[in-house]
VEXTOR-594626 format. One line per 5 residues: number of its first residue (from 1); their letters; for each residue x negated, y negated, z of N, C-alpha, C. Coordinates in nm, 2 decimals, padded with zeros to 4 digits, m for minus. Layout:
BEGIN
NUM> A> X/Y/Z/X/Y/Z/X/Y/Z  ...
// end
This chain:
BEGIN
1> XXXXX> m02.57/02.81/m04.75/m02.55/02.69/m04.67/m02.48/02.58/m04.75  m02.37/02.53/m04.71/m02.30/02.43/m04.79/m02.38/02.30/m04.80  m02.36/02.23/m04.91/m02.43/02.10/m04.92/m02.37/02.00/m04.82  m02.45/01.89/m04.79/m02.41/01.80/m04.69/m02.28/01.72/m04.72  m02.25/01.71/m04.86/m02.13/01.64/m04.89/m02.01/01.72/m04.89
6> XXXXX> m02.02/01.85/m04.86/m01.90/01.94/m04.85/m01.81/01.89/m04.75  m01.67/01.90/m04.77/m01.57/01.86/m04.67/m01.59/01.93/m04.54  m01.58/01.86/m04.43/m01.59/01.92/m04.30/m01.46/01.99/m04.27  m01.46/02.12/m04.23/m01.34/02.20/m04.21/m01.27/02.16/m04.08  m01.19/02.05/m04.08/m01.14/02.00/m03.96/m01.04/02.09/m03.89
11> XXXXX> m00.96/02.17/m03.97/m00.87/02.27/m03.90/m00.95/02.37/m03.83  m01.06/02.41/m03.89/m01.14/02.52/m03.82/m01.20/02.46/m03.69  m01.24/02.33/m03.69/m01.29/02.27/m03.57/m01.19/02.27/m03.46  m01.07/02.23/m03.50/m00.96/02.23/m03.40/m00.94/02.37/m03.34  m00.94/02.47/m03.42/m00.93/02.61/m03.38/m01.04/02.65/m03.29
16> XXXXX> m01.16/02.61/m03.32/m01.28/02.65/m03.24/m01.27/02.58/m03.10  m01.23/02.46/m03.10/m01.22/02.39/m02.97/m01.12/02.47/m02.88  m01.01/02.51/m02.94/m00.91/02.59/m02.87/m00.97/02.72/m02.82  m01.05/02.79/m02.90/m01.12/02.91/m02.86/m01.20/02.88/m02.74  m01.28/02.78/m02.74/m01.37/02.74/m02.63/m01.29/02.71/m02.50
21> XXXXX> m01.18/02.64/m02.52/m01.10/02.61/m02.40/m01.03/02.73/m02.34  m00.98/02.82/m02.43/m00.90/02.93/m02.38/m00.99/03.05/m02.34  m01.11/03.05/m02.39/m01.21/03.16/m02.35/m01.20/03.28/m02.44  m01.11/03.29/m02.54/m01.10/03.41/m02.62/m01.02/03.37/m02.75  m01.05/03.45/m02.85/m00.97/03.44/m02.97/m00.83/03.47/m02.95
26> XXXXX> m00.80/03.57/m02.87/m00.66/03.62/m02.85/m00.58/03.51/m02.78  m00.63/03.45/m02.68/m00.56/03.35/m02.61/m00.55/03.22/m02.69  m00.65/03.19/m02.77/m00.64/03.08/m02.86/m00.53/03.09/m02.96  m00.52/03.22/m03.02/m00.41/03.24/m03.11/m00.27/03.22/m03.05  m00.26/03.27/m02.92/m00.13/03.25/m02.85/m00.10/03.10/m02.83
31> XXXXX> m00.20/03.02/m02.79/m00.18/02.88/m02.77/m00.15/02.81/m02.90  m00.21/02.85/m03.01/m00.18/02.78/m03.13/m00.06/02.83/m03.21  00.00/02.94/m03.15/00.12/03.00/m03.22/00.09/03.06/m03.35  m00.03/03.13/m03.36/m00.06/03.20/m03.49/m00.12/03.33/m03.45  m00.17/03.40/m03.56/m00.22/03.53/m03.54/m00.37/03.53/m03.50
36> XXXXX> m00.41/03.64/m03.44/m00.56/03.66/m03.40/m00.64/03.66/m03.53  m00.60/03.72/m03.63/m00.68/03.73/m03.75/m00.69/03.59/m03.82  m00.59/03.51/m03.81/m00.60/03.37/m03.86/m00.70/03.29/m03.79  m00.70/03.30/m03.65/m00.80/03.23/m03.57/m00.94/03.28/m03.61  m00.96/03.41/m03.63/m01.09/03.47/m03.66/m01.14/03.42/m03.79
41> XXXXX> m01.04/03.40/m03.89/m01.08/03.35/m04.02/m01.13/03.20/m04.01  m01.06/03.12/m03.93/m01.10/02.98/m03.91/m01.24/02.98/m03.85  m01.26/03.07/m03.75/m01.39/03.07/m03.68/m01.50/03.11/m03.78  m01.47/03.20/m03.87/m01.57/03.25/m03.97/m01.60/03.13/m04.07  m01.50/03.06/m04.11/m01.52/02.94/m04.20/m01.62/02.84/m04.13
46> XXXXX> m01.60/02.81/m04.00/m01.68/02.71/m03.94/m01.82/02.77/m03.92  m01.84/02.89/m03.89/m01.97/02.95/m03.87/m02.04/02.95/m04.01  m01.97/02.98/m04.12/m02.03/02.97/m04.25/m02.08/02.83/m04.28  m02.00/02.73/m04.24/m02.03/02.59/m04.26/m02.16/02.55/m04.19  m02.17/02.60/m04.07/m02.29/02.56/m03.99/m02.41/02.65/m04.02
51> XXXXX> m02.38/02.77/m04.07/m02.49/02.87/m04.10/m02.54/02.93/m03.98  m02.46/02.94/m03.87/m02.51/03.00/m03.75/m02.38/03.04/m03.67  m02.40/03.13/m03.57/m02.29/03.18/m03.49/m02.25/03.07/m03.39  m02.12/03.06/m03.36/m02.07/02.98/m03.25/m02.02/03.06/m03.14  m01.99/03.19/m03.16/m01.94/03.28/m03.06/m02.01/03.41/m03.07
56> XXXXX> m02.04/03.47/m02.96/m02.11/03.60/m02.96/m02.04/03.70/m02.87  m02.04/03.82/m02.91/m01.98/03.93/m02.83/m02.07/03.98/m02.72  m02.02/03.99/m02.60/m02.09/04.05/m02.49/m02.00/04.15/m02.43  m02.02/04.28/m02.47/m01.93/04.39/m02.43/m01.80/04.36/m02.49  m01.70/04.35/m02.40/m01.56/04.33/m02.45/m01.52/04.18/m02.44
61> XXXXX> m01.62/04.10/m02.41/m01.60/03.95/m02.39/m01.66/03.88/m02.50  m01.61/03.76/m02.53/m01.67/03.67/m02.63/m01.71/03.54/m02.55  m01.83/03.50/m02.58/m01.89/03.38/m02.52/m01.95/03.29/m02.62  m01.95/03.16/m02.59/m02.01/03.06/m02.69/m02.16/03.08/m02.69  m02.22/03.06/m02.81/m02.36/03.05/m02.82/m02.41/02.92/m02.77
66> XXXXX> m02.54/02.90/m02.75/m02.59/02.77/m02.71/m02.55/02.66/m02.81  m02.56/02.69/m02.94/m02.51/02.60/m03.04/m02.37/02.57/m03.03  m02.29/02.67/m03.00/m02.14/02.65/m02.99/m02.11/02.56/m02.87  m02.18/02.58/m02.76/m02.15/02.50/m02.64/m02.19/02.35/m02.67  m02.30/02.33/m02.74/m02.35/02.20/m02.77/m02.24/02.13/m02.86
71> XXXXX> m02.20/02.20/m02.96/m02.10/02.14/m03.05/m01.97/02.11/m02.98  m01.91/02.20/m02.91/m01.78/02.18/m02.85/m01.79/02.06/m02.74  m01.90/02.06/m02.67/m01.92/01.95/m02.57/m01.93/01.81/m02.64  m01.97/01.81/m02.76/m01.99/01.69/m02.83/m01.86/01.64/m02.89  m01.78/01.73/m02.95/m01.66/01.69/m03.03/m01.53/01.70/m02.96
76> XXXXX> m01.52/01.77/m02.84/m01.39/01.80/m02.78/m01.32/01.67/m02.74  m01.39/01.58/m02.68/m01.32/01.45/m02.63/m01.28/01.37/m02.75  m01.37/01.34/m02.85/m01.32/01.27/m02.97/m01.20/01.33/m03.04  m01.20/01.46/m03.04/m01.09/01.53/m03.11/m00.96/01.51/m03.03  m00.97/01.51/m02.89/m00.85/01.48/m02.81/m00.80/01.34/m02.84
81> XXXXX> m00.90/01.24/m02.85/m00.86/01.10/m02.88/m00.78/01.09/m03.01  m00.83/01.16/m03.11/m00.77/01.16/m03.24/m00.63/01.21/m03.23  m00.61/01.33/m03.17/m00.48/01.39/m03.15/m00.38/01.30/m03.07  m00.43/01.25/m02.96/m00.35/01.16/m02.88/m00.30/01.04/m02.96  m00.39/00.98/m03.04/m00.36/00.86/m03.11/m00.26/00.89/m03.22
86> XXXXX> m00.28/01.00/m03.29/m00.19/01.04/m03.40/m00.05/01.07/m03.34  m00.04/01.14/m03.23/00.09/01.17/m03.17/00.16/01.04/m03.12  00.08/00.94/m03.07/00.14/00.82/m03.02/00.20/00.74/m03.14  00.13/00.74/m03.25/00.17/00.66/m03.36/00.27/00.73/m03.46  00.29/00.85/m03.43/00.38/00.93/m03.52/00.52/00.87/m03.52
91> XXXXX> 00.58/00.86/m03.64/00.72/00.83/m03.65/00.80/00.96/m03.69  00.87/01.00/m03.59/00.94/01.13/m03.60/01.06/01.12/m03.70  01.08/01.23/m03.77/01.20/01.23/m03.87/01.31/01.30/m03.80  01.41/01.22/m03.76/01.53/01.27/m03.70/01.64/01.28/m03.80  01.73/01.38/m03.79/01.84/01.39/m03.89/01.93/01.26/m03.89
96> XXXXX> 01.94/01.20/m03.77/02.03/01.07/m03.76/01.94/00.96/m03.71  01.90/00.87/m03.80/01.81/00.76/m03.76/01.87/00.66/m03.67  02.01/00.66/m03.66/02.08/00.56/m03.58/02.10/00.62/m03.44  01.98/00.66/m03.38/01.99/00.74/m03.25/01.87/00.71/m03.17  01.88/00.70/m03.04/01.77/00.69/m02.95/01.78/00.79/m02.84
101> XXXXX> 01.67/00.82/m02.78/01.66/00.92/m02.67/01.61/00.84/m02.54  01.70/00.84/m02.44/01.66/00.78/m02.31/01.63/00.89/m02.21  01.51/00.89/m02.16/01.46/00.98/m02.06/01.46/00.91/m01.93  01.50/00.98/m01.82/01.50/00.91/m01.69/01.47/01.01/m01.58  01.41/00.97/m01.48/01.38/01.05/m01.36/01.49/01.02/m01.25
106> XXXXX> 01.59/00.93/m01.29/01.69/00.89/m01.19/01.82/00.95/m01.23  01.84/01.08/m01.19/01.96/01.15/m01.23/02.09/01.09/m01.18  02.10/01.05/m01.06/02.22/00.99/m01.00/02.25/00.85/m01.07  02.15/00.78/m01.09/02.16/00.65/m01.16/02.22/00.67/m01.30  02.17/00.77/m01.37/02.22/00.81/m01.50/02.37/00.85/m01.50
111> XXXXX> 02.39/00.94/m01.40/02.53/01.00/m01.39/02.63/00.90/m01.35  02.60/00.81/m01.25/02.71/00.73/m01.19/02.71/00.59/m01.25  02.60/00.54/m01.31/02.60/00.41/m01.36/02.56/00.39/m01.51  02.46/00.46/m01.55/02.41/00.44/m01.69/02.51/00.50/m01.79  02.54/00.63/m01.78/02.62/00.70/m01.88/02.76/00.64/m01.89
116> XXXXX> 02.83/00.61/m01.78/02.96/00.55/m01.80/02.97/00.42/m01.87  02.85/00.35/m01.89/02.85/00.22/m01.96/02.79/00.23/m02.10  02.75/00.35/m02.14/02.68/00.36/m02.27/02.77/00.33/m02.39  02.90/00.35/m02.38/02.99/00.32/m02.49/02.98/00.18/m02.53  02.97/00.09/m02.42/02.96/m00.05/m02.45/02.83/m00.09/m02.53
121> XXXXX> 02.72/m00.02/m02.50/02.60/m00.05/m02.58/02.62/00.00/m02.72  02.67/00.12/m02.73/02.69/00.18/m02.87/02.78/00.09/m02.95  02.88/00.03/m02.89/02.97/m00.06/m02.97/02.90/m00.19/m03.00  02.82/m00.24/m02.91/02.75/m00.36/m02.94/02.65/m00.35/m03.05  02.59/m00.22/m03.06/02.49/m00.20/m03.16/02.54/m00.13/m03.29
126> XXXXX> 02.67/m00.13/m03.31/02.72/m00.08/m03.43/02.72/00.08/m03.44  02.74/00.14/m03.32/02.76/00.29/m03.32/02.64/00.37/m03.30  02.53/00.31/m03.23/02.41/00.38/m03.20/02.45/00.50/m03.11  02.39/00.62/m03.13/02.41/00.73/m03.04/02.29/00.73/m02.94  02.32/00.74/m02.81/02.22/00.74/m02.71/02.22/00.88/m02.64
131> XXXXX> 02.11/00.96/m02.66/02.09/01.08/m02.59/02.03/01.05/m02.46  02.07/01.12/m02.35/02.01/01.10/m02.22/01.96/01.24/m02.17  01.83/01.24/m02.13/01.77/01.35/m02.07/01.71/01.32/m01.94  01.71/01.41/m01.84/01.65/01.38/m01.71/01.53/01.47/m01.69  01.43/01.42/m01.63/01.31/01.50/m01.59/01.23/01.43/m01.48
136> XXXXX> 01.18/01.50/m01.39/01.09/01.45/m01.28/00.95/01.46/m01.32  00.92/01.52/m01.43/00.78/01.54/m01.47/00.72/01.41/m01.53  00.59/01.39/m01.51/00.53/01.27/m01.58/00.54/01.29/m01.73  00.58/01.18/m01.80/00.59/01.19/m01.95/00.45/01.20/m02.01  00.45/01.27/m02.13/00.33/01.27/m02.21/00.35/01.21/m02.35
141> XXXXX> 00.25/01.18/m02.42/00.26/01.12/m02.55/00.33/01.20/m02.66  00.34/01.33/m02.63/00.41/01.42/m02.72/00.55/01.45/m02.69  00.60/01.40/m02.58/00.74/01.41/m02.54/00.83/01.33/m02.64  00.95/01.38/m02.67/01.04/01.32/m02.76/01.14/01.23/m02.69  01.10/01.10/m02.67/01.19/01.00/m02.62/01.15/00.86/m02.67
146> XXXXX> 01.25/00.77/m02.66/01.22/00.63/m02.70/01.21/00.54/m02.58  01.28/00.58/m02.48/01.29/00.49/m02.36/01.27/00.58/m02.23  01.19/00.53/m02.14/01.18/00.59/m02.01/01.24/00.49/m01.90  01.34/00.54/m01.82/01.39/00.46/m01.71/01.35/00.54/m01.58  01.28/00.47/m01.49/01.22/00.54/m01.38/01.20/00.45/m01.26
151> XXXXX> 01.18/00.51/m01.15/01.15/00.44/m01.03/01.00/00.47/m00.99  00.96/00.59/m01.02/00.83/00.64/m00.96/00.74/00.70/m01.07  00.77/00.69/m01.20/00.68/00.74/m01.30/00.63/00.62/m01.38  00.53/00.65/m01.46/00.48/00.55/m01.55/00.44/00.61/m01.69  00.43/00.53/m01.79/00.39/00.59/m01.92/00.24/00.55/m01.94
156> XXXXX> 00.17/00.65/m02.00/00.02/00.63/m02.02/m00.01/00.58/m02.17  00.10/00.55/m02.24/00.08/00.51/m02.38/00.14/00.37/m02.39  00.10/00.30/m02.50/00.15/00.16/m02.52/00.30/00.15/m02.52  00.36/00.06/m02.44/00.50/00.04/m02.43/00.53/m00.09/m02.38  00.65/m00.15/m02.42/00.70/m00.27/m02.36/00.78/m00.23/m02.24
161> XXXXX> 00.78/m00.31/m02.13/00.85/m00.27/m02.01/00.93/m00.38/m01.95  01.04/m00.35/m01.88/01.13/m00.44/m01.82/01.16/m00.40/m01.68  01.16/m00.50/m01.59/01.21/m00.48/m01.45/01.36/m00.48/m01.46  01.42/m00.37/m01.42/01.57/m00.37/m01.44/01.65/m00.38/m01.31  01.58/m00.34/m01.20/01.66/m00.34/m01.07/01.56/m00.33/m00.95
166> XXXXX> 01.57/m00.42/m00.86/01.50/m00.41/m00.73/01.60/m00.34/m00.63  01.57/m00.22/m00.59/01.66/m00.13/m00.52/01.71/m00.19/m00.39  01.84/m00.20/m00.37/01.90/m00.23/m00.24/01.98/m00.12/m00.19  01.96/m00.09/m00.06/02.03/00.02/00.01/02.15/m00.03/00.08  02.26/00.05/00.08/02.38/00.02/00.16/02.43/00.15/00.22
171> XXXXX> 02.50/00.13/00.33/02.57/00.24/00.40/02.71/00.24/00.36  02.77/00.35/00.31/02.91/00.35/00.26/02.98/00.47/00.32  03.11/00.45/00.32/03.20/00.56/00.37/03.34/00.54/00.31  03.43/00.64/00.33/03.56/00.64/00.28/03.64/00.53/00.35  03.72/00.45/00.28/03.80/00.34/00.35/03.88/00.39/00.46
176> XXXXX> 03.93/00.52/00.45/04.02/00.57/00.56/03.94/00.58/00.69  03.81/00.59/00.69/03.73/00.61/00.81/03.65/00.49/00.85  03.61/00.40/00.75/03.52/00.29/00.79/03.58/00.15/00.77  03.70/00.14/00.72/03.75/00.00/00.70/03.75/m00.08/00.83  03.69/m00.19/00.82/03.68/m00.28/00.94/03.58/m00.24/01.04
181> XXXXX> 03.51/m00.14/01.02/03.41/m00.09/01.12/03.28/m00.17/01.11  03.20/m00.17/01.22/03.07/m00.23/01.22/02.97/m00.12/01.21  02.84/m00.17/01.21/02.73/m00.08/01.19/02.72/00.02/01.30  02.78/00.00/01.42/02.77/00.09/01.53/02.84/00.23/01.50  02.91/00.23/01.39/02.98/00.36/01.35/02.88/00.47/01.32
186> XXXXX> 02.75/00.43/01.28/02.65/00.53/01.24/02.61/00.61/01.37  02.65/00.57/01.49/02.61/00.64/01.61/02.71/00.76/01.63  02.83/00.75/01.57/02.93/00.85/01.59/02.97/00.93/01.47  02.95/00.88/01.35/02.99/00.95/01.23/02.87/01.00/01.16  02.87/01.13/01.11/02.75/01.19/01.05/02.70/01.11/00.93
191> XXXXX> 02.57/01.10/00.92/02.51/01.04/00.80/02.45/01.15/00.72  02.49/01.16/00.59/02.44/01.26/00.50/02.29/01.24/00.47  02.22/01.35/00.45/02.07/01.35/00.42/02.05/01.39/00.27  01.97/01.32/00.20/01.94/01.35/00.06/01.80/01.39/00.05  01.78/01.52/00.02/01.64/01.57/00.02/01.55/01.52/m00.09
196> XXXXX> 01.61/01.48/m00.20/01.53/01.43/m00.31/01.48/01.29/m00.29  01.54/01.22/m00.19/01.50/01.08/m00.15/01.48/01.08/00.00  01.38/01.15/00.05/01.36/01.15/00.19/01.31/01.01/00.25  01.28/00.92/00.16/01.23/00.78/00.20/01.35/00.69/00.24  01.47/00.72/00.18/01.58/00.62/00.20/01.62/00.60/00.34
201> XXXXX> 01.65/00.71/00.41/01.71/00.70/00.55/01.61/00.63/00.64  01.48/00.68/00.65/01.38/00.61/00.74/01.37/00.46/00.70  01.36/00.43/00.58/01.35/00.28/00.54/01.47/00.20/00.59  01.59/00.26/00.57/01.71/00.19/00.61/01.72/00.18/00.76  01.68/00.28/00.83/01.69/00.28/00.98/01.59/00.17/01.03
206> XXXXX> 01.47/00.16/00.98/01.38/00.06/01.03/01.44/m00.08/01.00  01.50/m00.10/00.89/01.56/m00.23/00.86/01.67/m00.26/00.95  01.74/m00.16/01.00/01.86/m00.18/01.09/01.82/m00.18/01.23  01.69/m00.17/01.26/01.64/m00.16/01.40/01.70/m00.04/01.47  01.70/00.07/01.39/01.75/00.20/01.45/01.65/00.31/01.44
211> XXXXX> 01.66/00.41/01.52/01.57/00.53/01.51/01.66/00.65/01.47  01.59/00.76/01.43/01.66/00.88/01.39/01.75/00.93/01.51  01.71/00.91/01.63/01.79/00.96/01.74/01.91/00.88/01.77  01.92/00.76/01.70/02.04/00.68/01.72/02.16/00.71/01.63  02.13/00.80/01.53/02.24/00.84/01.44/02.27/00.99/01.45
216> XXXXX> 02.39/01.02/01.40/02.43/01.16/01.40/02.40/01.22/01.26  02.31/01.31/01.25/02.26/01.37/01.12/02.37/01.46/01.07  02.40/01.44/00.94/02.50/01.51/00.87/02.45/01.62/00.78  02.53/01.67/00.69/02.49/01.77/00.59/02.38/01.72/00.50  02.31/01.82/00.44/02.20/01.79/00.34/02.25/01.82/00.20
221> XXXXX> 02.21/01.73/00.11/02.23/01.75/m00.03/02.10/01.72/m00.11  02.09/01.79/m00.22/01.96/01.77/m00.30/01.96/01.63/m00.36  02.07/01.59/m00.41/02.08/01.46/m00.48/02.20/01.38/m00.44  02.19/01.25/m00.46/02.30/01.16/m00.43/02.43/01.19/m00.50  02.41/01.24/m00.63/02.53/01.26/m00.71/02.61/01.38/m00.65
226> XXXXX> 02.54/01.47/m00.58/02.61/01.58/m00.51/02.67/01.53/m00.38  02.62/01.43/m00.32/02.67/01.38/m00.19/02.79/01.28/m00.21  02.80/01.22/m00.33/02.91/01.12/m00.35/03.05/01.19/m00.33  03.08/01.30/m00.38/03.21/01.36/m00.35/03.23/01.39/m00.20  03.12/01.42/m00.13/03.13/01.45/00.01/03.17/01.33/00.09
231> XXXXX> 03.11/01.21/00.06/03.14/01.09/00.13/03.27/01.03/00.09  03.31/01.06/m00.03/03.44/01.00/m00.08/03.56/01.08/m00.01  03.54/01.21/00.01/03.65/01.29/00.07/03.64/01.32/00.21  03.52/01.30/00.27/03.49/01.35/00.41/03.48/01.24/00.51  03.47/01.28/00.63/03.45/01.19/00.74/03.30/01.18/00.77
236> XXXXX> 03.23/01.11/00.68/03.08/01.10/00.69/03.04/00.97/00.62  02.91/00.94/00.64/02.85/00.82/00.58/02.74/00.86/00.49  02.70/00.77/00.39/02.59/00.79/00.30/02.52/00.66/00.29  02.39/00.67/00.31/02.30/00.55/00.28/02.24/00.58/00.14  02.27/00.49/00.04/02.23/00.51/m00.10/02.20/00.38/m00.16
241> XXXXX> 02.13/00.39/m00.28/02.11/00.27/m00.36/02.25/00.20/m00.40  02.26/00.07/m00.38/02.38/00.00/m00.40/02.43/00.02/m00.54  02.34/00.03/m00.64/02.38/00.03/m00.78/02.45/00.16/m00.81  02.43/00.27/m00.74/02.50/00.39/m00.78/02.63/00.41/m00.71  02.67/00.32/m00.62/02.80/00.32/m00.56/02.88/00.20/m00.59
246> XXXXX> 02.82/00.10/m00.67/02.89/m00.03/m00.69/03.02/m00.01/m00.75  03.04/00.08/m00.85/03.17/00.09/m00.92/03.27/00.15/m00.82  03.23/00.25/m00.74/03.32/00.31/m00.65/03.36/00.21/m00.54  03.28/00.12/m00.50/03.31/00.02/m00.41/03.41/m00.08/m00.47  03.39/m00.12/m00.60/03.48/m00.22/m00.66/03.62/m00.16/m00.68
251> XXXXX> 03.62/m00.03/m00.70/03.75/00.04/m00.72/03.82/00.08/m00.59  03.76/00.05/m00.48/03.81/00.07/m00.34/03.80/00.22/m00.30  03.72/00.29/m00.37/03.71/00.44/m00.33/03.61/00.45/m00.21  03.51/00.36/m00.21/03.42/00.35/m00.09/03.41/00.21/m00.04  03.38/00.20/00.09/03.36/00.07/00.15/03.21/00.06/00.20
256> XXXXX> 03.16/m00.06/00.19/03.02/m00.08/00.24/03.04/m00.13/00.38  02.96/m00.07/00.47/02.96/m00.11/00.61/02.90/m00.25/00.62  02.96/m00.34/00.69/02.91/m00.48/00.70/02.78/m00.48/00.76  02.69/m00.56/00.70/02.55/m00.57/00.76/02.46/m00.46/00.73  02.49/m00.37/00.64/02.41/m00.25/00.61/02.32/m00.27/00.49
261> XXXXX> 02.32/m00.38/00.42/02.24/m00.40/00.31/02.09/m00.43/00.35  02.00/m00.37/00.27/01.86/m00.40/00.29/01.78/m00.35/00.16  01.68/m00.43/00.12/01.60/m00.38/00.01/01.51/m00.26/00.05  01.49/m00.17/m00.05/01.41/m00.05/m00.02/01.27/m00.07/m00.05  01.24/m00.17/m00.13/01.10/m00.19/m00.18/01.07/m00.12/m00.31
266> XXXXX> 01.17/m00.04/m00.36/01.15/00.04/m00.48/01.20/m00.05/m00.60  01.14/m00.03/m00.72/01.18/m00.10/m00.84/01.20/m00.01/m00.95  01.32/m00.03/m01.02/01.35/00.05/m01.14/01.29/m00.02/m01.26  01.23/00.05/m01.35/01.17/m00.01/m01.47/01.22/00.07/m01.60  01.22/00.00/m01.71/01.25/00.06/m01.84/01.14/00.04/m01.93
271> XXXXX> 01.09/00.14/m02.00/00.98/00.14/m02.09/01.03/00.18/m02.23  01.00/00.09/m02.33/01.03/00.13/m02.47/00.89/00.16/m02.53  00.87/00.28/m02.57/00.74/00.33/m02.62/00.72/00.28/m02.76  00.60/00.25/m02.79/00.56/00.19/m02.93/00.59/00.29/m03.04  00.58/00.42/m03.01/00.59/00.52/m03.11/00.74/00.55/m03.15
276> XXXXX> 00.83/00.48/m03.09/00.97/00.51/m03.11/01.01/00.50/m03.26  01.10/00.58/m03.31/01.14/00.57/m03.45/01.23/00.44/m03.47  01.29/00.40/m03.36/01.38/00.28/m03.36/01.34/00.18/m03.26  01.22/00.12/m03.28/01.16/00.03/m03.17/01.25/m00.09/m03.14  01.32/m00.15/m03.24/01.40/m00.26/m03.21/01.52/m00.22/m03.13
281> XXXXX> 01.58/m00.11/m03.17/01.70/m00.06/m03.09/01.66/m00.02/m02.95  01.54/00.04/m02.93/01.49/00.08/m02.80/01.47/m00.05/m02.71  01.41/m00.15/m02.77/01.39/m00.27/m02.69/01.53/m00.34/m02.66  01.62/m00.34/m02.76/01.75/m00.39/m02.73/01.82/m00.32/m02.62  01.80/m00.19/m02.61/01.86/m00.11/m02.50/01.80/m00.15/m02.37
286> XXXXX> 01.67/m00.17/m02.36/01.61/m00.21/m02.24/01.66/m00.34/m02.19  01.67/m00.44/m02.28/01.73/m00.57/m02.24/01.87/m00.56/m02.20  01.95/m00.47/m02.27/02.09/m00.45/m02.23/02.10/m00.39/m02.09  02.02/m00.29/m02.06/02.03/m00.22/m01.93/01.99/m00.32/m01.82  01.89/m00.40/m01.85/01.85/m00.50/m01.75/01.96/m00.60/m01.71
291> XXXXX> 02.04/m00.64/m01.82/02.15/m00.73/m01.79/02.26/m00.66/m01.72  02.28/m00.53/m01.75/02.39/m00.45/m01.69/02.36/m00.44/m01.54  02.23/m00.41/m01.50/02.20/m00.40/m01.36/02.22/m00.52/m01.28  02.19/m00.64/m01.35/02.21/m00.77/m01.28/02.35/m00.79/m01.25  02.44/m00.74/m01.34/02.58/m00.77/m01.32/02.64/m00.67/m01.21
296> XXXXX> 02.57/m00.57/m01.18/02.62/m00.46/m01.09/02.63/m00.49/m00.95  02.56/m00.60/m00.91/02.55/m00.63/m00.76/02.69/m00.65/m00.70  02.72/m00.59/m00.59/02.85/m00.60/m00.52/02.85/m00.73/m00.44  02.95/m00.81/m00.46/02.96/m00.94/m00.39/02.95/m00.92/m00.24  02.86/m01.00/m00.18/02.85/m01.00/m00.03/02.98/m01.02/00.03
301> XX> 03.01/m00.93/00.13/03.14/m00.94/00.20/03.24/m00.84/00.15  03.20/m00.77/00.04/03.29/m00.67/m00.01/03.29/m00.55/00.08
// end
């Protein structure tokens, strides 16, 4: 039996908690990315430390002993807290320190608005490289990103945040088909449906005092970035966030139907996580994108 001052085998404890959660040594080894024999050795070290069994064989199955259940119930949550805190505070070592990762759940916003403007930020910050990744999954503290830009997700870890855009919806179409037209055109020209944003069309229709039966339903697209080429080249309309069509409107590629603007009630936010390798650059990016969004508004009457 080891003396009380002997070092606590922390690695063995972590392995044992994984065994308890996975229900077997084999599955624990798979989760930890190691061999079954290695997991068994750690288990043996911990059992030697306590001087009693933590796991017992019952036929072909392994189950926790009463002592094992008591121990894992006591230490599993504190161990999770330690791991979470360590991951949050970790400073990752990247090959290029002059680099940030921007994660977003807004793929069309990134494609049509954010990415085309990134060179300006890079130049302003002396050549910073900005990686952009998109994901609809809720972020975790172990995900590799410096900034989250989102409309519908949040971060569960310490982060500074900025309100960057209060979403406004507009109805747009090709100038060849909608120039000089009024809102009544939605009764005769198909309006595209975006399946990833089923909230947009009902919200816009209510604001326009219209019902679904008052419009002609058009083709369906998964995302706005897929629908943009269709509305640019086809005889159809698209109700979309103003910010993702603002550049196309300024260039005369799309026209906004007069009287079609309305707020959606959705807000875009940027989060700079505390664990970033480049916290000052990440915060500078969030301030920059907030300014960029404010400049993007299309002048009323356009």
